[in-house]
N, C-alpha and C positions, 0 to 999 in steps of 0.2 A: 862370759866377759873375760877379756884378757887386758892386762895393763903392763906398762913398763915404766921404769924410773929413768928419766933422761939426765943429761950432764948438768942440768941446772941444780940438782940436788945439793943442799948444803948440810945435810945430816942433822937437821933440827929435831927429828924424832916425832914430829906431829903424826905422821902416818902410822908409826909403830904404836903410838898411844891409842889410835883409833881401831886398828885392825892387825891381827896376827899374820896377815898375808905378807906383811913387810917386816924386815929386820935391818938393822944397821950392820953393814959388813966391816971387814977389817980396814977398808979404806976410809971409813967414817961416813959413808953415804948409804942411803937406803937401797934395798933391792927387794924384788918380789921373790918370795921363798917357797910359794906353793900355788897350786891351781886354785882359782876362785870358784867356790860353789855358789849356788843360788842364794843361800841364806847369808852369805857374806857380801853380796853385791851392794847392799845399802851402805855398809860400813866402808867399803872400798870407794864408793861414790863420795862419801863424806870425807874420806882422806884426800881424794882429788880436789874437792872444793876447799879444804882447809890447808892445803900445801901452800906455804907463803911464797914460793918461787915457781909455782906451776910446773913442778918436775914430774908429776905423775900423769901419764897419757894413756887413754884407752886406745887399744889397738883395734881399729875399725875393721869390720869384716870377719872378726874372730868371735866365736861364741864362748 
């Protein structure tokens, strides 16, 4: 599974509270900081579902 954070991000930190795959960068928005392994996929899916501005997108066709 691969994801990206798009330009909709408002830096609310919801994703960082759910998964350590995400961090808030110096610009005040979230970014993916590491590859997602299988045990983290459920948390990442939860972060996608809980993002208030739908800024996290799964990159289809990528494992």
